[in-house]
C-alpha positions as CSV (number, residue, x, y, z in Angstrom):
1,M,14.8,1.2,-15.0
2,E,16.1,3.6,-18.1
3,L,12.6,3.3,-19.7
4,A,11.1,4.6,-16.6
5,R,13.6,7.4,-16.3
6,E,12.8,8.4,-20.2
7,V,9.2,8.4,-19.6
8,G,9.3,10.2,-16.3
9,L,7.9,7.3,-14.0
10,T,8.8,6.6,-10.4
11,L,9.8,3.2,-10.1
12,I,9.6,1.2,-6.8
13,G,11.3,-2.0,-6.8
14,R,10.3,-3.5,-3.4
15,C,8.3,-2.2,-0.4
16,K,8.0,-3.6,3.1
17,G,7.1,-1.8,6.2
18,K,9.0,1.4,6.6
19,R,11.6,0.7,3.8
20,F,11.5,0.7,0.1
21,V,13.9,1.0,-3.0
22,A,13.6,3.5,-5.6
23,L,15.0,2.6,-8.8
24,A,13.9,5.8,-10.8
25,G,12.2,9.1,-10.0
26,E,13.6,9.4,-6.4
27,E,13.5,13.4,-6.6
28,R,9.6,13.0,-7.1
29,I,9.0,11.1,-3.9
30,V,7.4,13.2,-1.1
31,F,7.8,12.1,2.5
32,D,5.0,13.2,4.3
33,A,3.8,10.3,6.3
34,D,4.2,9.9,9.9
35,L,6.4,6.9,10.4
36,A,5.4,6.4,13.8
37,A,2.0,5.4,12.4
38,V,3.6,2.6,10.1
39,G,4.0,-0.6,12.0
40,E,7.1,-2.8,12.0
41,E,6.8,-5.8,9.4
42,N,5.9,-9.2,10.7
43,P,9.0,-11.3,11.4
44,K,7.6,-13.9,9.4
45,H,8.3,-12.0,6.4
46,W,11.9,-11.3,7.1
47,R,14.7,-12.5,4.7
48,K,16.8,-15.4,5.9
49,N,19.7,-13.6,7.7
50,G,18.3,-10.4,6.9
51,R,17.7,-9.4,10.6
52,D,18.4,-10.7,14.0
53,A,15.3,-12.4,15.5
């Protein structure tokens, strides 16, 4: 993460459906997508105990 910050990179650690984890460069992310157009992730990809089925 420190290296990404030092060189000015945006680092996304994990992305699924409408959710993601930004580890560096959060200030460079532009939220311009219509989230209504993004579908929910398939329940088969949910983490165990991550959500109620």
